[in-house]
C-alpha positions in Angstrom: -2.6 9.0 -9.4 -0.9 8.6 -6.0 -1.2 11.3 -3.4 1.4 11.8 -0.8 2.0 14.8 1.8 4.5 16.2 4.0 4.1 15.9 7.6 5.5 16.9 11.2 8.0 14.2 11.8 8.9 13.2 15.3 12.5 12.4 15.5 15.6 12.4 17.4 17.9 15.3 18.0 20.9 14.8 16.1 23.2 14.0 18.9 21.0 11.2 19.9 20.2 9.5 16.5 22.5 6.7 16.8 21.1 5.7 20.4 17.6 6.0 19.3 17.8 4.3 15.8 17.3 0.6 15.6 16.8 -2.2 13.2 13.2 -3.0 12.3 11.0 -4.8 14.9 10.5 -7.8 12.5 14.2 -8.9 11.8 15.3 -10.0 15.3 13.7 -11.8 18.1 13.0 -10.4 21.7 16.3 -11.7 23.2 18.4 -10.2 20.2 16.6 -6.8 20.9 17.1 -7.1 24.6 21.0 -7.5 24.0 21.1 -4.7 21.5 19.3 -2.2 24.0 21.2 -3.4 27.1 22.4 -0.3 28.7 20.6 2.2 26.3 17.2 3.6 27.7 16.9 5.6 24.5 16.9 2.7 22.1 13.6 2.5 19.9 13.4 -1.1 20.8 11.8 0.1 24.2 8.8 1.2 22.0 8.8 -1.4 19.1 9.8 -4.4 21.1 8.7 -3.3 24.6 8.7 -6.9 25.9 12.4 -6.4 26.5 11.3 -4.1 29.5 9.7 -7.4 31.1 11.1 -10.8 32.2 12.4 -12.8 29.5 9.6 -15.2 28.0 7.0 -12.5 28.6 4.4 -12.8 25.8 5.1 -9.9 23.3 1.3 -9.9 22.5 0.2 -9.2 26.3 -1.8 -6.2 26.8 0.7 -4.8 29.4 3.4 -5.2 26.6 1.4 -3.0 24.3 0.7 -0.5 27.1 4.4 -0.3 27.7 5.0 0.8 24.1 2.7 3.8 24.9 4.4 4.4 28.1 7.9 4.4 26.6 6.8 6.5 23.5 5.4 9.2 25.8 8.6 9.0 27.9 10.9 9.5 24.8 8.8 12.6 23.9 8.8 14.1 27.4 12.6 13.5 27.8 13.3 15.2 24.4 14.8 12.0 23.0 12.1 12.4 20.3 10.9 15.7 19.2 8.3 16.9 16.8 9.1 19.2 13.9 7.2 22.5 13.9 6.1 22.4 10.3 5.3 19.7 7.8 8.5 18.2 5.8 9.4 15.7 3.5 12.6 14.1 4.1 15.2 12.3 2.1 16.7 9.1 3.4 19.8 7.3 1.9 21.4 4.1 2.7 24.8 2.8 1.7 25.9 -0.8 1.5 28.9 -2.2 -0.2 29.8 1.2 -1.5 26.4 1.6 -3.2 23.9 4.2 -2.0 20.2 4.3 -2.7 18.0 7.5 -2.0 14.3 7.5 -0.9 11.9 10.1 -0.2 10.1 10.1 3.2 6.4 10.8 2.7 3.1 10.5 4.4 1.4 7.9 1.9 -2.3 7.9 1.4 -4.7 5.3 2.9 -6.9 5.4 0.1 -4.2 4.6 -2.4 -3.7 1.4 -0.4 -7.4 0.6 -0.1 -8.2 1.2 -3.8 -5.1 -0.6 -5.1 -2.8 2.4 -6.2 -0.3 1.1 -3.7 0.5 -2.2 -5.1 1.5 -5.5 -3.3 3.2 -8.7 -4.3 2.9 -10.9 -1.2 0.1 -12.4 1.0 -0.4 -11.1 4.5 -1.3 -13.0 7.5 -4.0 -11.9 9.7 -2.3 -12.3 12.8 0.7 -10.4 12.0 -1.7 -7.6 10.7 -3.5 -7.4 13.9 -0.2 -7.2 16.0 0.8 -4.1 14.0 -2.6 -2.7 14.0 -2.6 -2.8 17.7 0.7 -1.1 17.9 -0.4 1.7 15.5 -3.8 2.1 17.3 -2.3 2.2 20.9 0.4 4.7 19.8 -1.6 6.5 17.4 1.4 6.9 15.3 3.2 5.1 12.7 6.5 4.4 14.7 8.2 2.3 11.6 8.2 3.1 7.9 7.3 1.0 5.2 9.5 0.4 2.0 8.1 1.5 -1.4 9.3 1.8 -4.9 8.2 3.8 -7.6 9.0 3.9 -11.3 11.7 6.2 -12.0 11.0 9.9 -12.4 13.3 12.6 -13.6 11.7 15.5 -11.5 11.9 13.4 -8.2 15.6 12.4 -9.2 16.4 16.0 -9.8 15.0 17.0 -6.2 16.7 14.1 -4.6 20.2 15.3 -6.3 19.4 18.9 -5.3 18.6 18.2 -1.5 21.4 15.7 -1.1 24.1 18.2 -2.4 23.5 19.8 1.1 24.6 18.8 4.5 22.5 16.0 6.1 20.9 16.1 9.3 21.9 12.7 10.3 25.0 10.9 9.0 26.2 7.7 10.6 27.2 4.1 10.2 25.1 1.5 12.1 26.8 -1.5 13.9 26.1 -3.7 10.8 28.4 -1.4 8.7 25.4 0.1 6.7 25.7 3.9 6.2 22.4 6.0 6.9 22.1 9.7 5.7 19.2 11.8 6.3 18.1 15.3 5.0 15.1 17.7 6.1 13.4 19.2 3.0 13.2 22.9 4.3 12.3 24.5 1.1 8.6 25.1 0.5 9.1 25.3 -3.3 10.8 21.9 -3.5 7.9 20.4 -1.0 5.5 21.7 -3.5 7.4 20.0 -6.4 7.5 16.7 -4.4 3.7 16.6 -3.8 3.1 17.5 -7.7 5.5 15.0 -9.0 3.9 12.1 -7.1 0.5 13.4 -8.4 1.8 12.0 -11.8 2.9 8.6 -10.6 0.2 6.0 -11.3 1.3 3.5 -8.8 3.5 2.9 -5.7 4.8 -0.7 -5.0 5.5 -2.1 -1.6 9.0 -3.6 -1.7 9.1 -4.7 1.8 6.8 -4.2 4.8 3.5 -5.8 3.6 2.2 -6.2 7.1 3.1 -2.9 8.3 1.5 -1.4 5.2 -1.5 -3.3 5.7 -1.6 -2.6 9.6 -1.3 1.1 9.0 -3.8 1.5 6.1 -6.3 -0.6 7.9 -6.2 1.6 11.2 -6.4 4.8 9.1 -9.5 3.3 7.4 -10.8 2.3 10.7 -10.5 5.8 12.1 -12.4 7.2 8.9 -15.3 4.8 9.5 -15.4 5.8 13.3 -15.4 9.6 12.6 -18.8 10.9 11.8 -17.1 14.3 10.9 -14.6 12.7 8.7 -13.3 15.3 6.1 -10.4 13.5 4.4 -7.6 15.6 5.3 -7.0 14.2 8.8 -3.5 12.8 9.6 -4.9 9.4 10.0 -5.6 9.3 6.1 -1.7 8.9 5.9 1.0 6.4 6.9 4.7 6.6 7.0 6.8 5.4 4.0 10.1 5.8 2.3 9.6 5.7 -1.5 12.7 4.8 -3.7 13.1 5.2 -7.5 13.2 1.4 -8.6 16.5 1.6 -10.4 18.0 2.4 -7.0 17.0 -0.9 -5.4 18.5 -4.3 -5.4 16.8 -7.2 -4.6 19.2 -10.1 -3.3 18.8 -13.8 -3.5 16.8 -15.9 -1.2 17.9 -19.3 -0.9 16.6 -22.7 0.4 18.1 -25.5 2.6 16.4 -28.8 2.8 16.6 -31.6 5.4 16.4 -34.7 3.2 16.3 -36.2 -0.3 12.8 -37.8 0.1 14.4 -41.2 0.2 16.5 -41.0 -2.9 20.3 -41.4 -3.1 22.2 -38.5 -4.2 22.9 -40.2 -7.6 19.2 -40.8 -7.8 18.4 -37.2 -6.9 20.9 -35.8 -9.6 19.5 -38.2 -12.3 15.8 -36.7 -11.7 17.2 -33.3 -11.9 18.7 -34.0 -15.0 15.2 -34.7 -16.6 14.4 -30.8 -16.7 17.9 -29.2 -16.0 21.3 -29.4 -17.5 23.4 -30.6 -14.6 27.1 -29.4 -14.3 29.5 -30.7 -11.6 31.3 -27.4 -10.7 33.5 -29.1 -8.0 34.3 -27.8 -4.3 34.4 -24.4 -5.0 31.2 -22.1 -4.3 29.3 -21.6 -7.3 26.9 -18.6 -7.7 23.9 -18.6 -10.1 25.0 -16.7 -13.2 21.8 -15.6 -14.7 17.9 -16.2 -14.6 16.8 -19.8 -14.9 20.4 -21.0 -13.5 20.6 -22.3 -10.1 23.3 -23.4 -7.6 22.9 -26.8 -5.9 25.3 -27.9 -2.9 25.0 -31.6 -2.4 27.6 -34.1 -0.8 30.6 -31.5 -0.8 30.0 -30.5 -4.3 28.5 -27.5 -6.2 26.5 -28.0 -9.3 25.1 -25.7 -11.8 21.6 -26.4 -12.9 20.1 -24.6 -16.0 16.4 -25.1 -16.7 15.8 -26.5 -20.1 13.9 -24.2 -22.5 10.1 -25.2 -23.0 9.7 -26.0 -19.0 8.8 -22.6 -18.2 6.7 -19.9 -19.7 8.4 -16.4 -20.4 4.9 -15.0 -20.8 3.7 -15.9 -17.3 4.8 -13.5 -14.7 4.6 -16.1 -11.9 5.6 -19.2 -14.0 8.7 -17.4 -15.4 10.1 -16.8 -11.8 13.1 -19.1 -10.6 11.3 -19.5 -7.3 8.3 -21.0 -9.1 10.5 -23.3 -11.3 12.5 -24.6 -8.4 9.5 -24.9 -6.1 7.6 -26.9 -8.8 10.2 -29.0 -10.6 12.6 -29.7 -7.6 11.0 -29.1 -4.3 7.4 -30.4 -5.2 8.0 -33.0 -7.9 11.2 -34.7 -6.7 11.3 -33.9 -2.8 7.6 -33.8 -1.9 7.5 -30.4 -0.4 4.2 -28.7 -1.4 3.9 -26.1 1.3 6.7 -23.7 1.6 5.1 -21.7 4.4 4.6 -24.7 6.8 6.9 -27.6 5.7 9.4 -28.3 8.5 11.8 -29.8 6.0 12.7 -26.7 4.3 14.3 -23.3 5.6 15.2 -20.2 3.9 18.5 -18.2 4.1 18.7 -14.5 2.9 21.5 -13.9 0.6 23.0 -11.4 2.9 24.4 -14.3 4.7 26.3 -15.6 1.8 26.4 -18.9 0.0 28.9 -20.1 2.7 26.0 -20.2 5.1 24.3 -22.9 2.8 27.5 -24.9 2.6 28.1 -24.7 6.4 24.3 -25.9 7.0 24.8 -28.9 4.6 28.4 -29.7 5.9 27.1 -29.9 9.4 24.6 -32.6 8.6 21.7 -30.5 9.5 20.4 -30.1 5.8 21.0 -32.7 2.9 21.2 -30.0 0.2 21.1 -26.3 -0.6 19.7 -24.5 -3.5 20.8 -20.9 -4.4 18.9 -18.7 -6.8 19.4 -15.9 -9.2 17.7 -12.8 -7.5 14.3 -11.5 -8.8 14.6 -8.2 -10.6 12.6 -5.0 -9.7 11.1 -5.4 -13.0 9.7 -8.7 -12.4 8.2 -7.6 -9.1 6.5 -4.5 -10.5 5.1 -6.7 -13.4 3.7 -9.3 -10.8 2.0 -6.5 -8.8 0.7 -4.8 -12.2 -1.0 -8.1 -13.1 -2.4 -8.6 -9.8 -0.5 -11.6 -9.0 1.3 -12.8 -5.9 4.6 -13.8 -5.6 5.5 -17.4 -4.0 6.7 -17.3 -0.2 10.2 -16.3 0.3 11.1 -14.7 -3.0 12.5 -11.3 -2.5 15.0 -10.1 0.1 15.7 -6.5 0.4 19.0 -5.2 1.9 19.8 -2.8 3.6 16.6 -2.7 5.7 15.2 0.7 6.7 16.6 1.9 10.0 13.6 2.7 12.4 13.5 5.6 14.6 15.0 8.4 12.2 11.3 9.9 11.9 7.8 8.7 13.3 4.5 9.9 11.7 1.8 10.9 14.2 -1.8 10.2 13.4 -2.9 13.1 15.5 
């Protein structure tokens, strides 16, 4: 069973939250962070993207850049832009997008749960990315940004969420991207105890987004355990910052593909090859969105096509083989176009569904890409099935939106 605990959050005073809060470090580059933080010394980017305090082009992995993160974190605390709560709390964090709100519980998750597989993953991680975040956690002795978890729906935790969020939030604002962020401090000791006990009954937590941050946080915690001869098990470094959402609250959106060429085929030959495994229907010039699992939208030569995978070409009992990303990767990208490595092939690019299918059309119409392929989104149940069976999803399968806002609360390892 999983173990979580409340913690003394480090967070901005209410009147400063919109100045401090930022997008996550990995959804924008250094120059975009520099622009967003311009004229705002309180922006969290000074801690999570500290290269913005150096000349453009500075290596974000340089030792002096990591040192600047520590200096800035200290300055934020010294100036009262970040203040530590005087007692341990859980927090409720809600996000609103397109009129829909999802509610998560901010917890200190257990390092041992990650190391022993009770926190389940569905993606591979890259060691270089892990090491970057490990340095950031080590040098600040804190989890500055949360990871994004899901858990199977739980009546007790839903009741607690409903009770706490009936009160006035500590933070309540709309970010520049139009997404709403709402944050409550759980200040009732009885409710705190109920949250801890409820998570005790949940067998697994699932990483929805933030695999590198999860790995880095857990590995640093485990490193500290091994380095401490007086280790007891209740030290703060045994835990890391996460926001855990009931699975039914979450919505995975599509993650689409654009490809530069047809591998020497004419458009007619390409469509003919597709017809071997798919029912191909010309939908004309109006944007076509995939209607269900195993239905794809192809944009080619100014026309949208519906591609429906024929029965028998996929195995509904194989949690990986049944995924539309696997079907399209194997039967279209590999067998027809000759793309075998989605991670490294320069002929393919990926577009999050948040940008809309119009982005796919634009990139083909501009001549940059030869065709676009839109996929029906993976479900949370599929994600959990894959994690439960110990499988790993193919690259670029899931896109969660909205992203967690960073800077609402920080977890210190001290």
